[in-house]
TIVO-2410 file (N, C-alpha, C; in nm, 3 decimals):
# residues 172
REC num residu      c1      c2      c3 atome chaine
REC   1      M  -2.896  -3.321  -0.591     N      A
REC   1      M  -2.737  -3.263  -0.682    CA      A
REC   1      M  -2.711  -3.115  -0.695     C      A
REC   2      S  -2.613  -3.116  -0.558     N      A
REC   2      S  -2.585  -2.961  -0.552    CA      A
REC   2      S  -2.507  -2.840  -0.675     C      A
REC   3      N  -2.551  -2.733  -0.629     N      A
REC   3      N  -2.463  -2.659  -0.688    CA      A
REC   3      N  -2.352  -2.621  -0.779     C      A
REC   4      A  -2.281  -2.688  -0.684     N      A
REC   4      A  -2.191  -2.705  -0.696    CA      A
REC   4      A  -2.103  -2.815  -0.827     C      A
REC   5      R  -2.225  -2.934  -0.830     N      A
REC   5      R  -2.145  -3.063  -0.870    CA      A
REC   5      R  -2.198  -2.995  -1.044     C      A
REC   6      S  -2.346  -2.961  -1.006     N      A
REC   6      S  -2.385  -2.887  -1.191    CA      A
REC   6      S  -2.344  -2.771  -1.257     C      A
REC   7      R  -2.183  -2.754  -1.150     N      A
REC   7      R  -2.142  -2.642  -1.271    CA      A
REC   7      R  -1.971  -2.751  -1.301     C      A
REC   8      I  -1.944  -2.886  -1.260     N      A
REC   8      I  -1.887  -2.903  -1.288    CA      A
REC   8      I  -1.889  -3.017  -1.444     C      A
REC   9      E  -1.830  -2.983  -1.549     N      A
REC   9      E  -1.876  -3.105  -1.650    CA      A
REC   9      E  -1.726  -3.178  -1.737     C      A
REC  10      C  -1.776  -3.317  -1.719     N      A
REC  10      C  -1.636  -3.419  -1.756    CA      A
REC  10      C  -1.637  -3.363  -1.970     C      A
REC  11      V  -1.530  -3.387  -1.974     N      A
REC  11      V  -1.529  -3.441  -2.141    CA      A
REC  11      V  -1.445  -3.449  -2.196     C      A
REC  12      R  -1.428  -3.535  -2.340     N      A
REC  12      R  -1.341  -3.590  -2.373    CA      A
REC  12      R  -1.276  -3.464  -2.452     C      A
REC  13      G  -1.148  -3.432  -2.488     N      A
REC  13      G  -1.105  -3.330  -2.559    CA      A
REC  13      G  -0.935  -3.296  -2.534     C      A
REC  14      D  -0.932  -3.200  -2.593     N      A
REC  14      D  -0.793  -3.125  -2.611    CA      A
REC  14      D  -0.798  -3.010  -2.542     C      A
REC  15      L  -0.675  -3.026  -2.410     N      A
REC  15      L  -0.731  -2.950  -2.256    CA      A
REC  15      L  -0.620  -2.826  -2.375     C      A
REC  16      T  -0.571  -2.777  -2.473     N      A
REC  16      T  -0.520  -2.713  -2.501    CA      A
REC  16      T  -0.607  -2.575  -2.593     C      A
REC  17      L  -0.689  -2.653  -2.636     N      A
REC  17      L  -0.744  -2.639  -2.753    CA      A
REC  17      L  -0.955  -2.541  -2.633     C      A
REC  18      E  -0.896  -2.565  -2.537     N      A
REC  18      E  -1.033  -2.557  -2.488    CA      A
REC  18      E  -1.055  -2.328  -2.443     C      A
REC  19      R  -1.140  -2.335  -2.491     N      A
REC  19      R  -1.169  -2.168  -2.528    CA      A
REC  19      R  -1.214  -2.099  -2.347     C      A
REC  20      V  -1.152  -2.145  -2.274     N      A
REC  20      V  -1.181  -2.042  -2.126    CA      A
REC  20      V  -1.079  -1.978  -2.086     C      A
REC  21      D  -1.150  -1.884  -1.946     N      A
REC  21      D  -1.083  -1.851  -1.893    CA      A
REC  21      D  -0.901  -1.874  -1.877     C      A
REC  22      A  -0.912  -1.975  -1.820     N      A
REC  22      A  -0.773  -2.048  -1.774    CA      A
REC  22      A  -0.756  -2.172  -1.795     C      A
REC  23      I  -0.649  -2.212  -1.801     N      A
REC  23      I  -0.684  -2.409  -1.862    CA      A
REC  23      I  -0.583  -2.445  -1.675     C      A
REC  24      V  -0.579  -2.516  -1.673     N      A
REC  24      V  -0.461  -2.534  -1.614    CA      A
REC  24      V  -0.405  -2.686  -1.612     C      A
REC  25      N  -0.272  -2.625  -1.644     N      A
REC  25      N  -0.181  -2.737  -1.628    CA      A
REC  25      N  -0.123  -2.847  -1.513     C      A
REC  26      A  -0.050  -2.944  -1.616     N      A
REC  26      A  -0.071  -3.070  -1.475    CA      A
REC  26      A   0.135  -3.068  -1.459     C      A
REC  27      A   0.141  -2.920  -1.377     N      A
REC  27      A   0.294  -2.876  -1.365    CA      A
REC  27      A   0.380  -2.957  -1.318     C      A
REC  28      N   0.484  -2.967  -1.378     N      A
REC  28      N   0.550  -3.107  -1.256    CA      A
REC  28      N   0.612  -2.896  -1.117     C      A
REC  29      E   0.746  -2.949  -1.105     N      A
REC  29      E   0.796  -2.881  -0.969    CA      A
REC  29      E   0.832  -2.778  -0.986     C      A
REC  30      G   0.935  -2.787  -1.131     N      A
REC  30      G   1.021  -2.676  -1.233    CA      A
REC  30      G   1.000  -2.583  -1.210     C      A
REC  31      L   0.826  -2.594  -1.346     N      A
REC  31      L   0.741  -2.508  -1.414    CA      A
REC  31      L   0.834  -2.495  -1.542     C      A
REC  32      R   0.906  -2.642  -1.611     N      A
REC  32      R   0.954  -2.574  -1.647    CA      A
REC  32      R   0.968  -2.674  -1.815     C      A
REC  33      G   0.793  -2.717  -1.800     N      A
REC  33      G   0.772  -2.814  -1.928    CA      A
REC  33      G   0.817  -2.902  -1.922     C      A
REC  34      G   0.746  -3.009  -1.967     N      A
REC  34      G   0.795  -3.251  -1.983    CA      A
REC  34      G   0.734  -3.282  -2.040     C      A
REC  35      G   0.681  -3.382  -1.994     N      A
REC  35      G   0.565  -3.478  -2.084    CA      A
REC  35      G   0.388  -3.432  -2.044     C      A
REC  36      G   0.329  -3.570  -2.055     N      A
REC  36      G   0.222  -3.561  -2.089    CA      A
REC  36      G   0.087  -3.456  -2.108     C      A
REC  37      V   0.015  -3.382  -2.034     N      A
REC  37      V  -0.056  -3.257  -2.110    CA      A
REC  37      V   0.043  -3.140  -2.018     C      A
REC  38      D   0.135  -3.179  -1.924     N      A
REC  38      D   0.241  -3.065  -1.919    CA      A
REC  38      D   0.313  -2.971  -2.073     C      A
REC  39      G   0.362  -3.124  -2.152     N      A
REC  39      G   0.442  -3.068  -2.296    CA      A
REC  39      G   0.370  -3.015  -2.372     C      A
REC  40      A   0.232  -3.072  -2.332     N      A
REC  40      A   0.115  -3.057  -2.484    CA      A
REC  40      A   0.124  -2.901  -2.483     C      A
REC  41      I   0.068  -2.818  -2.322     N      A
REC  41      I   0.074  -2.691  -2.296    CA      A
REC  41      I   0.193  -2.647  -2.371     C      A
REC  42      H   0.266  -2.658  -2.370     N      A
REC  42      H   0.420  -2.566  -2.288    CA      A
REC  42      H   0.462  -2.584  -2.469     C      A
REC  43      R   0.397  -2.656  -2.553     N      A
REC  43      R   0.439  -2.646  -2.705    CA      A
REC  43      R   0.300  -2.567  -2.747     C      A
REC  44      A   0.134  -2.614  -2.755     N      A
REC  44      A   0.078  -2.535  -2.805    CA      A
REC  44      A   0.123  -2.330  -2.781     C      A
REC  45      A   0.086  -2.343  -2.590     N      A
REC  45      A   0.131  -2.209  -2.586    CA      A
REC  45      A   0.277  -2.147  -2.661     C      A
REC  46      G   0.348  -2.201  -2.720     N      A
REC  46      G   0.509  -2.130  -2.753    CA      A
REC  46      G   0.561  -2.109  -2.627     C      A
REC  47      P   0.691  -2.063  -2.681     N      A
REC  47      P   0.866  -2.009  -2.616    CA      A
REC  47      P   0.783  -1.898  -2.482     C      A
REC  48      G   0.710  -1.882  -2.529     N      A
REC  48      G   0.663  -1.735  -2.361    CA      A
REC  48      G   0.629  -1.786  -2.248     C      A
REC  49      L   0.602  -1.906  -2.288     N      A
REC  49      L   0.499  -1.948  -2.207    CA      A
REC  49      L   0.643  -1.996  -2.059     C      A
REC  50      L   0.711  -2.069  -2.118     N      A
REC  50      L   0.869  -2.102  -2.064    CA      A
REC  50      L   0.937  -1.974  -1.988     C      A
REC  51      A   0.930  -1.908  -2.079     N      A
REC  51      A   0.993  -1.761  -2.045    CA      A
REC  51      A   0.915  -1.677  -1.921     C      A
REC  52      E   0.816  -1.705  -1.883     N      A
REC  52      E   0.719  -1.587  -1.823    CA      A
REC  52      E   0.729  -1.666  -1.703     C      A
REC  53      C   0.714  -1.844  -1.677     N      A
REC  53      C   0.757  -1.940  -1.588    CA      A
REC  53      C   0.920  -1.889  -1.513     C      A
REC  54      I   0.982  -1.901  -1.627     N      A
REC  54      I   1.166  -1.852  -1.519    CA      A
REC  54      I   1.160  -1.746  -1.499     C      A
REC  55      E   1.044  -1.646  -1.576     N      A
REC  55      E   1.104  -1.533  -1.486    CA      A
REC  55      E   1.016  -1.505  -1.339     C      A
REC  56      R   0.900  -1.526  -1.367     N      A
REC  56      R   0.760  -1.525  -1.274    CA      A
REC  56      R   0.849  -1.663  -1.115     C      A
REC  57      Y   0.895  -1.737  -1.167     N      A
REC  57      Y   0.860  -1.792  -1.041    CA      A
REC  57      Y   1.046  -1.909  -1.086     C      A
REC  58      P   1.124  -1.876  -1.040     N      A
REC  58      P   1.251  -1.878  -1.066    CA      A
REC  58      P   1.237  -2.041  -0.977     C      A
REC  59      G   1.178  -2.015  -0.858     N      A
REC  59      G   1.193  -2.182  -0.762    CA      A
REC  59      G   1.109  -2.245  -0.759     C      A
REC  60      G   1.011  -2.220  -0.913     N      A
REC  60      G   0.901  -2.315  -0.913    CA      A
REC  60      G   0.807  -2.277  -0.892     C      A
REC  61      C   0.765  -2.445  -0.831     N      A
REC  61      C   0.602  -2.490  -0.765    CA      A
REC  61      C   0.592  -2.605  -0.696     C      A
REC  62      P   0.579  -2.602  -0.514     N      A
REC  62      P   0.593  -2.750  -0.465    CA      A
REC  62      P   0.468  -2.769  -0.478     C      A
REC  63      T   0.468  -2.898  -0.471     N      A
REC  63      T   0.318  -3.056  -0.448    CA      A
REC  63      T   0.259  -2.969  -0.431     C      A
REC  64      G   0.115  -2.964  -0.457     N      A
REC  64      G   0.021  -2.928  -0.360    CA      A
REC  64      G  -0.013  -2.796  -0.415     C      A
REC  65      E  -0.009  -2.676  -0.458     N      A
REC  65      E   0.095  -2.558  -0.482    CA      A
REC  65      E   0.039  -2.514  -0.641     C      A
REC  66      A  -0.056  -2.402  -0.620     N      A
REC  66      A   0.008  -2.330  -0.791    CA      A
REC  66      A   0.013  -2.214  -0.822     C      A
REC  67      R   0.004  -2.204  -0.963     N      A
REC  67      R   0.025  -2.086  -1.040    CA      A
REC  67      R   0.017  -2.003  -1.072     C      A
REC  68      I   0.021  -1.843  -1.144     N      A
REC  68      I  -0.046  -1.825  -1.260    CA      A
REC  68      I   0.075  -1.750  -1.348     C      A
REC  69      T   0.008  -1.835  -1.446     N      A
REC  69      T   0.088  -1.719  -1.620    CA      A
REC  69      T  -0.023  -1.735  -1.701     C      A
REC  70      G   0.053  -1.586  -1.790     N      A
REC  70      G  -0.076  -1.577  -1.926    CA      A
REC  70      G  -0.086  -1.699  -1.924     C      A
REC  71      G  -0.181  -1.724  -2.095     N      A
REC  71      G  -0.202  -1.774  -2.213    CA      A
REC  71      G  -0.140  -1.775  -2.350     C      A
REC  72      H  -0.020  -1.725  -2.343     N      A
REC  72      H   0.033  -1.668  -2.478    CA      A
REC  72      H  -0.028  -1.695  -2.562     C      A
REC  73      D   0.051  -1.810  -2.629     N      A
REC  73      D  -0.080  -1.850  -2.759    CA      A
REC  73      D  -0.157  -1.991  -2.774     C      A
REC  74      L  -0.210  -1.957  -2.668     N      A
REC  74      L  -0.363  -2.063  -2.615    CA      A
REC  74      L  -0.457  -1.973  -2.642     C      A
REC  75      A  -0.613  -2.059  -2.689     N      A
REC  75      A  -0.735  -1.980  -2.641    CA      A
REC  75      A  -0.712  -1.934  -2.492     C      A
REC  76      A  -0.716  -2.065  -2.432     N      A
REC  76      A  -0.728  -1.974  -2.283    CA      A
REC  76      A  -0.661  -1.843  -2.237     C      A
REC  77      R  -0.695  -1.727  -2.162     N      A
REC  77      R  -0.649  -1.604  -2.152    CA      A
REC  77      R  -0.540  -1.674  -2.064     C      A
REC  78      Y  -0.508  -1.780  -1.905     N      A
REC  78      Y  -0.412  -1.795  -1.847    CA      A
REC  78      Y  -0.401  -1.948  -1.835     C      A
REC  79      V  -0.289  -1.996  -1.734     N      A
REC  79      V  -0.252  -2.101  -1.735    CA      A
REC  79      V  -0.199  -2.113  -1.545     C      A
REC  80      I  -0.256  -2.147  -1.471     N      A
REC  80      I  -0.324  -2.232  -1.370    CA      A
REC  80      I  -0.180  -2.339  -1.363     C      A
REC  81      H  -0.116  -2.347  -1.382     N      A
REC  81      H   0.011  -2.455  -1.298    CA      A
REC  81      H  -0.031  -2.516  -1.177     C      A
REC  82      A  -0.052  -2.598  -1.135     N      A
REC  82      A  -0.107  -2.714  -1.051    CA      A
REC  82      A  -0.006  -2.762  -1.038     C      A
REC  83      V   0.072  -2.852  -0.902     N      A
REC  83      V   0.178  -2.930  -0.910    CA      A
REC  83      V   0.099  -3.044  -0.867     C      A
REC  84      G   0.121  -3.200  -0.944     N      A
REC  84      G   0.016  -3.265  -0.866    CA      A
REC  84      G   0.117  -3.345  -0.770     C      A
REC  85      P   0.078  -3.446  -0.712     N      A
REC  85      P   0.213  -3.586  -0.619    CA      A
REC  85      P   0.208  -3.686  -0.684     C      A
REC  86      V   0.272  -3.725  -0.706     N      A
REC  86      V   0.364  -3.902  -0.780    CA      A
REC  86      V   0.294  -4.036  -0.669     C      A
REC  87      W   0.211  -4.066  -0.683     N      A
REC  87      W   0.210  -4.192  -0.625    CA      A
REC  87      W   0.301  -4.299  -0.630     C      A
REC  88      R   0.259  -4.274  -0.478     N      A
REC  88      R   0.399  -4.379  -0.371    CA      A
REC  88      R   0.232  -4.509  -0.341     C      A
REC  89      G   0.148  -4.576  -0.359     N      A
REC  89      G   0.108  -4.586  -0.233    CA      A
REC  89      G  -0.033  -4.541  -0.181     C      A
REC  90      G  -0.028  -4.421  -0.162     N      A
REC  90      G  -0.175  -4.356  -0.106    CA      A
REC  90      G  -0.086  -4.330   0.035     C      A
REC  91      G   0.004  -4.352   0.105     N      A
REC  91      G  -0.005  -4.323   0.241    CA      A
REC  91      G   0.094  -4.195   0.251     C      A
REC  92      E   0.136  -4.155   0.179     N      A
REC  92      E   0.259  -4.008   0.190    CA      A
REC  92      E   0.163  -3.888   0.174     C      A
REC  93      G   0.060  -3.897   0.203     N      A
REC  93      G   0.004  -3.781   0.136    CA      A
REC  93      G  -0.114  -3.732   0.030     C      A
REC  94      E  -0.046  -3.822  -0.035     N      A
REC  94      E  -0.139  -3.792  -0.196    CA      A
REC  94      E  -0.234  -3.785  -0.203     C      A
REC  95      A  -0.288  -3.831  -0.130     N      A
REC  95      A  -0.462  -3.707  -0.155    CA      A
REC  95      A  -0.430  -3.579  -0.127     C      A
REC  96      L  -0.416  -3.544   0.002     N      A
REC  96      L  -0.439  -3.412   0.052    CA      A
REC  96      L  -0.323  -3.330  -0.083     C      A
REC  97      M  -0.294  -3.362  -0.117     N      A
REC  97      M  -0.149  -3.278  -0.213    CA      A
REC  97      M  -0.257  -3.248  -0.307     C      A
REC  98      L  -0.324  -3.384  -0.337     N      A
REC  98      L  -0.399  -3.434  -0.493    CA      A
REC  98      L  -0.574  -3.262  -0.466     C      A
REC  99      A  -0.598  -3.303  -0.396     N      A
REC  99      A  -0.696  -3.185  -0.372    CA      A
REC  99      A  -0.643  -3.064  -0.359     C      A
REC 100      S  -0.553  -3.008  -0.312     N      A
REC 100      S  -0.474  -2.908  -0.304    CA      A
REC 100      S  -0.466  -2.855  -0.419     C      A
REC 101      C  -0.384  -2.929  -0.476     N      A
REC 101      C  -0.425  -2.857  -0.658    CA      A
REC 101      C  -0.529  -2.812  -0.692     C      A
REC 102      F  -0.622  -2.843  -0.706     N      A
REC 102      F  -0.780  -2.820  -0.740    CA      A
REC 102      F  -0.846  -2.694  -0.623     C      A
REC 103      T  -0.849  -2.671  -0.516     N      A
REC 103      T  -0.890  -2.567  -0.360    CA      A
REC 103      T  -0.729  -2.499  -0.438     C      A
REC 104      N  -0.634  -2.530  -0.453     N      A
REC 104      N  -0.537  -2.353  -0.498    CA      A
REC 104      N  -0.565  -2.296  -0.622     C      A
REC 105      A  -0.577  -2.426  -0.706     N      A
REC 105      A  -0.586  -2.313  -0.883    CA      A
REC 105      A  -0.756  -2.268  -0.861     C      A
REC 106      L  -0.871  -2.314  -0.818     N      A
REC 106      L  -0.960  -2.292  -0.765    CA      A
REC 106      L  -0.957  -2.106  -0.679     C      A
REC 107      A  -0.822  -2.085  -0.667     N      A
REC 107      A  -0.821  -1.958  -0.530    CA      A
REC 107      A  -0.834  -1.899  -0.576     C      A
REC 108      I  -0.673  -1.929  -0.708     N      A
REC 108      I  -0.645  -1.900  -0.774    CA      A
REC 108      I  -0.664  -1.816  -0.924     C      A
REC 109      A  -0.854  -1.857  -0.976     N      A
REC 109      A  -0.928  -1.775  -1.074    CA      A
REC 109      A  -1.056  -1.727  -0.961     C      A
REC 110      A  -1.063  -1.752  -0.882     N      A
REC 110      A  -1.102  -1.678  -0.785    CA      A
REC 110      A  -1.045  -1.540  -0.785     C      A
REC 111      E  -0.972  -1.490  -0.734     N      A
REC 111      E  -0.896  -1.431  -0.717    CA      A
REC 111      E  -0.802  -1.341  -0.799     C      A
REC 112      S  -0.812  -1.383  -0.923     N      A
REC 112      S  -0.841  -1.291  -1.109    CA      A
REC 112      S  -0.942  -1.316  -1.149     C      A
REC 113      G  -1.034  -1.309  -1.105     N      A
REC 113      G  -1.113  -1.272  -1.119    CA      A
REC 113      G  -1.251  -1.358  -1.232     C      A
REC 114      L  -1.152  -1.498  -1.279     N      A
REC 114      L  -1.232  -1.578  -1.414    CA      A
REC 114      L  -1.338  -1.640  -1.340     C      A
REC 115      R  -1.378  -1.682  -1.472     N      A
REC 115      R  -1.473  -1.760  -1.406    CA      A
REC 115      R  -1.485  -1.926  -1.501     C      A
REC 116      T  -1.449  -1.960  -1.585     N      A
REC 116      T  -1.493  -2.036  -1.683    CA      A
REC 116      T  -1.307  -2.098  -1.695     C      A
REC 117      V  -1.325  -2.260  -1.604     N      A
REC 117      V  -1.141  -2.319  -1.568    CA      A
REC 117      V  -1.130  -2.470  -1.647     C      A
REC 118      A  -1.101  -2.491  -1.733     N      A
REC 118      A  -1.042  -2.631  -1.755    CA      A
REC 118      A  -0.979  -2.751  -1.722     C      A
REC 119      F  -0.973  -2.848  -1.658     N      A
REC 119      F  -0.875  -2.907  -1.536    CA      A
REC 119      F  -0.842  -3.022  -1.641     C      A
REC 120      P  -0.714  -3.073  -1.615     N      A
REC 120      P  -0.659  -3.214  -1.633    CA      A
REC 120      P  -0.699  -3.320  -1.561     C      A
REC 121      A  -0.680  -3.453  -1.550     N      A
REC 121      A  -0.682  -3.534  -1.508    CA      A
REC 121      A  -0.478  -3.487  -1.427     C      A
REC 122      I  -0.502  -3.449  -1.312     N      A
REC 122      I  -0.402  -3.395  -1.228    CA      A
REC 122      I  -0.333  -3.550  -1.187     C      A
REC 123      S  -0.230  -3.618  -1.237     N      A
REC 123      S  -0.122  -3.639  -1.134    CA      A
REC 123      S  -0.157  -3.820  -1.196     C      A
REC 124      C  -0.225  -3.791  -1.304     N      A
REC 124      C  -0.302  -3.934  -1.391    CA      A
REC 124      C  -0.270  -4.036  -1.494     C      A
REC 125      G  -0.151  -3.962  -1.518     N      A
REC 125      G  -0.030  -3.949  -1.654    CA      A
REC 125      G   0.091  -4.058  -1.628     C      A
REC 126      V   0.227  -4.029  -1.587     N      A
REC 126      V   0.357  -4.049  -1.567    CA      A
REC 126      V   0.381  -4.023  -1.425     C      A
REC 127      Y   0.266  -4.022  -1.328     N      A
REC 127      Y   0.266  -3.988  -1.192    CA      A
REC 127      Y   0.217  -4.091  -1.098     C      A
REC 128      G   0.153  -4.178  -1.215     N      A
REC 128      G   0.071  -4.294  -1.175    CA      A
REC 128      G  -0.062  -4.275  -1.077     C      A
REC 129      Y  -0.088  -4.222  -1.014     N      A
REC 129      Y  -0.190  -4.175  -0.957    CA      A
REC 129      Y  -0.325  -4.292  -1.054     C      A
REC 130      P  -0.409  -4.368  -0.921     N      A
REC 130      P  -0.489  -4.488  -0.984    CA      A
REC 130      P  -0.630  -4.320  -0.998     C      A
REC 131      H  -0.671  -4.402  -1.089     N      A
REC 131      H  -0.842  -4.279  -1.160    CA      A
REC 131      H  -0.853  -4.297  -1.108     C      A
REC 132      D  -0.930  -4.416  -1.075     N      A
REC 132      D  -1.023  -4.381  -1.062    CA      A
REC 132      D  -1.028  -4.314  -0.888     C      A
REC 133      E  -0.945  -4.346  -0.791     N      A
REC 133      E  -0.891  -4.305  -0.669    CA      A
REC 133      E  -0.878  -4.099  -0.690     C      A
REC 134      A  -0.793  -4.071  -0.780     N      A
REC 134      A  -0.800  -3.950  -0.865    CA      A
REC 134      A  -0.882  -3.843  -0.910     C      A
REC 135      A  -1.007  -3.939  -0.941     N      A
REC 135      A  -1.130  -3.892  -1.000    CA      A
REC 135      A  -1.185  -3.876  -0.863     C      A
REC 136      R  -1.216  -3.960  -0.772     N      A
REC 136      R  -1.249  -3.986  -0.627    CA      A
REC 136      R  -1.221  -3.797  -0.584     C      A
REC 137      V  -1.079  -3.787  -0.567     N      A
REC 137      V  -1.044  -3.708  -0.467    CA      A
REC 137      V  -1.043  -3.577  -0.511     C      A
REC 138      S  -1.063  -3.556  -0.702     N      A
REC 138      S  -1.061  -3.441  -0.779    CA      A
REC 138      S  -1.176  -3.445  -0.794     C      A
REC 139      I  -1.258  -3.466  -0.832     N      A
REC 139      I  -1.401  -3.414  -0.840    CA      A
REC 139      I  -1.439  -3.347  -0.694     C      A
REC 140      A  -1.438  -3.437  -0.534     N      A
REC 140      A  -1.469  -3.397  -0.485    CA      A
REC 140      A  -1.414  -3.243  -0.402     C      A
REC 141      A  -1.235  -3.244  -0.439     N      A
REC 141      A  -1.197  -3.116  -0.416    CA      A
REC 141      A  -1.251  -3.000  -0.561     C      A
REC 142      L  -1.330  -3.026  -0.609     N      A
REC 142      L  -1.378  -2.954  -0.701    CA      A
REC 142      L  -1.513  -2.857  -0.636     C      A
REC 143      V  -1.588  -2.947  -0.574     N      A
REC 143      V  -1.715  -2.976  -0.512    CA      A
REC 143      V  -1.694  -2.903  -0.442     C      A
REC 144      E  -1.588  -2.882  -0.351     N      A
REC 144      E  -1.539  -2.790  -0.228    CA      A
REC 144      E  -1.515  -2.693  -0.265     C      A
REC 145      G  -1.440  -2.638  -0.340     N      A
REC 145      G  -1.433  -2.503  -0.362    CA      A
REC 145      G  -1.546  -2.426  -0.438     C      A
REC 146      L  -1.586  -2.532  -0.534     N      A
REC 146      L  -1.686  -2.429  -0.601    CA      A
REC 146      L  -1.826  -2.393  -0.501     C      A
REC 147      E  -1.829  -2.518  -0.363     N      A
REC 147      E  -1.941  -2.464  -0.283    CA      A
REC 147      E  -1.935  -2.344  -0.320     C      A
REC 148      S  -1.843  -2.200  -0.223     N      A
REC 148      S  -1.782  -2.049  -0.216    CA      A
REC 148      S  -1.755  -2.003  -0.300     C      A
REC 149      R  -1.824  -2.057  -0.454     N      A
REC 149      R  -1.724  -1.961  -0.546    CA      A
REC 149      R  -1.819  -1.989  -0.711     C      A
REC 150      P  -1.953  -1.944  -0.661     N      A
REC 150      P  -2.066  -1.927  -0.778    CA      A
REC 150      P  -2.048  -1.874  -0.907     C      A
REC 151      E  -1.928  -1.780  -0.884     N      A
REC 151      E  -1.905  -1.746  -1.022    CA      A
REC 151      E  -1.785  -1.814  -1.131     C      A
REC 152      I  -1.811  -1.919  -1.106     N      A
REC 152      I  -1.697  -1.974  -1.166    CA      A
REC 152      I  -1.736  -2.168  -1.193     C      A
REC 153      E  -1.744  -2.179  -1.325     N      A
REC 153      E  -1.782  -2.269  -1.330    CA      A
REC 153      E  -1.681  -2.389  -1.433     C      A
REC 154      A  -1.660  -2.523  -1.311     N      A
REC 154      A  -1.529  -2.609  -1.402    CA      A
REC 154      A  -1.530  -2.750  -1.546     C      A
REC 155      R  -1.438  -2.725  -1.584     N      A
REC 155      R  -1.454  -2.845  -1.736    CA      A
REC 155      R  -1.336  -2.933  -1.588     C      A
REC 156      V  -1.342  -3.056  -1.702     N      A
REC 156      V  -1.215  -3.141  -1.681    CA      A
REC 156      V  -1.229  -3.254  -1.810     C      A
REC 157      V  -1.185  -3.170  -1.878     N      A
REC 157      V  -1.145  -3.259  -1.994    CA      A
REC 157      V  -0.964  -3.371  -2.007     C      A
REC 158      L  -1.127  -3.457  -2.061     N      A
REC 158      L  -0.989  -3.573  -2.008    CA      A
REC 158      L  -0.934  -3.627  -2.194     C      A
REC 159      F  -0.804  -3.745  -2.188     N      A
REC 159      F  -0.760  -3.716  -2.263    CA      A
REC 159      F  -0.787  -3.896  -2.333     C      A
REC 160      S  -0.889  -3.916  -2.268     N      A
REC 160      S  -0.920  -4.124  -2.321    CA      A
REC 160      S  -1.084  -4.109  -2.258     C      A
REC 161      E  -1.120  -4.241  -2.355     N      A
REC 161      E  -1.238  -4.239  -2.320    CA      A
REC 161      E  -1.287  -4.292  -2.155     C      A
REC 162      E  -1.181  -4.428  -2.178     N      A
REC 162      E  -1.156  -4.463  -2.035    CA      A
REC 162      E  -1.099  -4.341  -1.898     C      A
REC 163      L  -1.078  -4.247  -1.920     N      A
REC 163      L  -1.038  -4.140  -1.819    CA      A
REC 163      L  -1.186  -4.101  -1.774     C      A
REC 164      L  -1.203  -4.032  -1.924     N      A
REC 164      L  -1.378  -3.981  -1.914    CA      A
REC 164      L  -1.470  -4.043  -1.835     C      A
REC 165      G  -1.488  -4.202  -1.863     N      A
REC 165      G  -1.612  -4.247  -1.810    CA      A
REC 165      G  -1.589  -4.276  -1.629     C      A
REC 166      V  -1.444  -4.361  -1.585     N      A
REC 166      V  -1.401  -4.245  -1.461    CA      A
REC 166      V  -1.409  -4.201  -1.466     C      A
REC 167      F  -1.393  -4.059  -1.433     N      A
REC 167      F  -1.470  -3.883  -1.384    CA      A
REC 167      F  -1.602  -3.863  -1.399     C      A
REC 168      A  -1.685  -3.896  -1.482     N      A
REC 168      A  -1.820  -3.885  -1.547    CA      A
REC 168      A  -1.825  -3.976  -1.365     C      A
REC 169      D  -1.795  -4.102  -1.384     N      A
REC 169      D  -1.913  -4.199  -1.303    CA      A
REC 169      D  -1.840  -4.096  -1.114     C      A
REC 170      A  -1.776  -4.066  -1.118     N      A
REC 170      A  -1.721  -4.009  -0.965    CA      A
REC 170      A  -1.836  -3.817  -0.985     C      A
REC 171      L  -1.808  -3.794  -1.060     N      A
REC 171      L  -1.941  -3.688  -1.068    CA      A
REC 171      L  -2.043  -3.693  -1.033     C      A
REC 172      G  -2.101  -3.840  -1.119     N      A
REC 172      G  -2.223  -3.883  -1.067    CA      A
REC 172      G  -2.327  -3.829  -1.199     C      A
***
């Protein structure tokens, strides 16, 4: 087991309750809140999160990229908003864009001096990414991103037993 792999944990839980330096939001390109994880984070963080997203990132965030804001009313100090791809069959660069979400979120965490980051299953909800493929891509990107960042620990927080099993299997 690589050192990076040993710094990834998969758990079932509520991402909005995580007591970490940052949680990663499975955001939409507008960074304006929405359904699923995105909506839950915006509701739990309070109206200040939306106000900060609008003020700091009026153009939103392109798919595959990430942006950081304060955590507002969350237990986490920061929210890193990563925009995952909509699944279109796998032939339109979805894997690269999904991996970039994790790579870019880890880069922002490192630049910000953060040590603990909790991730959701990006693109696994309404964006329709097949769970087993998303888990494989996500875990591989986390392992690769953590190889050069020994100070960071990652937790993948899944909302269902089914997703937890799939991501735990990908982690090995």
